[in-house]
C-alpha positions as CSV (number, residue, x, y, z in Angstrom):
1,M,0.0,0.1,-0.1
2,A,1.3,3.4,-0.8
3,V,-0.1,6.8,0.4
4,Q,0.8,10.0,-1.5
5,V,1.2,13.4,0.4
6,S,1.8,16.6,-1.3
7,W,5.6,17.9,-0.9
8,Y,4.3,21.2,-0.2
9,Y,1.6,22.6,2.2
10,V,-0.3,25.7,1.6
11,G,-1.9,27.3,4.6
12,R,-5.3,28.4,5.0
13,P,-6.5,31.9,4.3
14,P,-6.9,33.9,7.4
15,E,-10.8,33.7,7.2
16,V,-12.4,30.8,5.7
17,G,-15.9,31.4,6.5
18,Q,-18.5,28.4,6.7
19,H,-16.9,25.4,5.7
20,A,-16.5,21.7,6.3
21,E,-13.3,19.9,6.4
22,I,-13.3,16.5,4.5
23,R,-10.4,14.0,5.0
24,V,-9.4,12.1,1.9
25,L,-7.3,9.1,1.8
26,A,-6.0,8.4,-1.8
27,A,-4.3,4.9,-2.2
28,N,-2.7,2.8,-4.9
29,I,-3.1,-0.6,-3.5
30,N,-0.6,-2.4,-5.5
31,R,-2.9,-4.5,-7.9
32,G,-5.1,-5.4,-4.9
33,Q,-2.6,-6.7,-2.6
34,A,-3.2,-4.1,0.3
35,E,-3.6,-5.7,3.7
36,A,-7.5,-5.3,4.1
37,T,-7.5,-5.0,7.9
38,A,-4.7,-2.4,8.3
39,F,-6.2,-0.4,5.5
40,V,-9.6,-0.4,6.7
41,A,-8.4,0.6,10.2
42,L,-6.4,3.5,8.6
43,A,-9.5,4.7,6.7
44,E,-11.9,4.5,9.6
45,N,-9.6,6.6,11.8
46,N,-8.5,9.1,9.4
47,A,-10.6,9.6,6.4
48,D,-14.3,10.7,5.2
49,V,-13.6,9.5,1.7
50,I,-11.3,7.0,0.1
51,T,-10.3,6.9,-3.3
52,V,-8.3,3.7,-4.6
53,V,-6.6,2.7,-7.8
54,E,-5.5,-0.7,-8.7
55,L,-8.7,-2.2,-7.3
56,T,-9.6,-5.9,-7.9
57,A,-12.7,-7.8,-7.2
58,E,-10.6,-9.8,-4.8
59,A,-9.6,-6.7,-2.9
60,V,-13.2,-5.4,-2.7
61,E,-14.3,-8.7,-1.1
62,R,-11.4,-8.5,1.4
63,F,-12.2,-4.8,2.4
64,R,-15.8,-5.8,2.8
65,G,-14.6,-8.8,4.9
66,A,-12.9,-6.3,7.1
67,G,-15.9,-4.1,7.7
68,I,-15.2,-1.2,5.2
69,D,-19.0,-1.0,4.5
70,T,-19.9,-0.3,7.9
71,V,-18.3,3.2,8.1
72,F,-18.0,3.9,4.4
73,R,-21.6,3.3,3.5
74,H,-21.5,4.8,0.0
75,A,-19.3,3.4,-2.7
76,H,-18.8,3.4,-6.4
77,L,-16.4,0.6,-7.3
78,T,-15.1,-0.4,-10.8
79,P,-12.8,-3.2,-9.8
80,G,-10.7,-4.7,-12.8
81,P,-8.1,-7.2,-13.4
82,D,-4.5,-6.6,-12.3
83,A,-4.2,-2.8,-12.1
84,G,-7.3,-1.7,-14.1
85,G,-9.8,-0.9,-11.4
86,I,-10.7,2.2,-9.6
87,G,-13.2,2.9,-6.7
88,I,-14.3,5.6,-3.9
89,W,-15.8,4.8,-0.7
90,S,-17.5,7.8,1.3
91,R,-19.1,8.3,4.6
92,Y,-21.5,10.6,2.5
93,P,-23.7,9.8,-0.5
94,L,-22.2,10.0,-3.9
95,R,-23.5,10.7,-7.5
96,V,-22.0,9.1,-10.6
97,L,-21.5,11.8,-13.4
98,S,-20.7,9.7,-16.4
99,A,-19.0,6.5,-17.5
100,P,-16.8,7.6,-20.5
101,R,-14.4,5.4,-22.3
102,H,-10.6,6.4,-22.6
103,R,-8.6,4.5,-25.0
104,G,-11.2,1.9,-24.9
105,V,-11.1,1.5,-21.2
106,L,-14.2,2.3,-19.2
107,M,-13.5,4.7,-16.5
108,R,-16.3,6.1,-14.5
109,L,-16.0,9.8,-13.3
110,F,-17.6,10.7,-9.8
111,E,-18.9,13.9,-8.4
112,P,-18.7,13.6,-4.6
113,K,-21.6,15.5,-3.5
114,W,-22.4,15.5,0.3
115,A,-24.5,17.4,2.8
116,V,-22.1,17.0,5.6
117,P,-24.1,16.2,9.2
118,D,-23.7,18.6,11.9
119,Q,-22.0,21.1,9.8
120,G,-25.0,22.5,8.0
121,V,-22.9,22.7,4.9
122,G,-23.4,21.2,1.5
123,V,-20.1,20.0,-0.4
124,S,-19.3,19.2,-3.9
125,L,-16.0,18.4,-5.2
126,T,-15.7,18.5,-8.9
């Protein structure tokens, strides 16, 4: 499993106004080989949204067996063989925008759209 963090940090503006902070975990799970229990524990404690590349059907089943669906109840998953799958899990509802083809490969595009509980804020990430 690999987690990428930006090599720079841009601080917040002095006044951000009404906002909601959404924690995103983006992971390349190495052709579905991530250890499911550790990955799910990391996500449950540190993320509101998980994006995954190299998602296989076997990895989806292992993550579900480790309880990912109990916290991240919303998901759009397109598992594939080898390194061809992608997916997103979220604590908040998601909406699929489209399913375009790129070089003959089906790639779904997602528009995470949430009403964040207890924040009174709607969030759209496009």
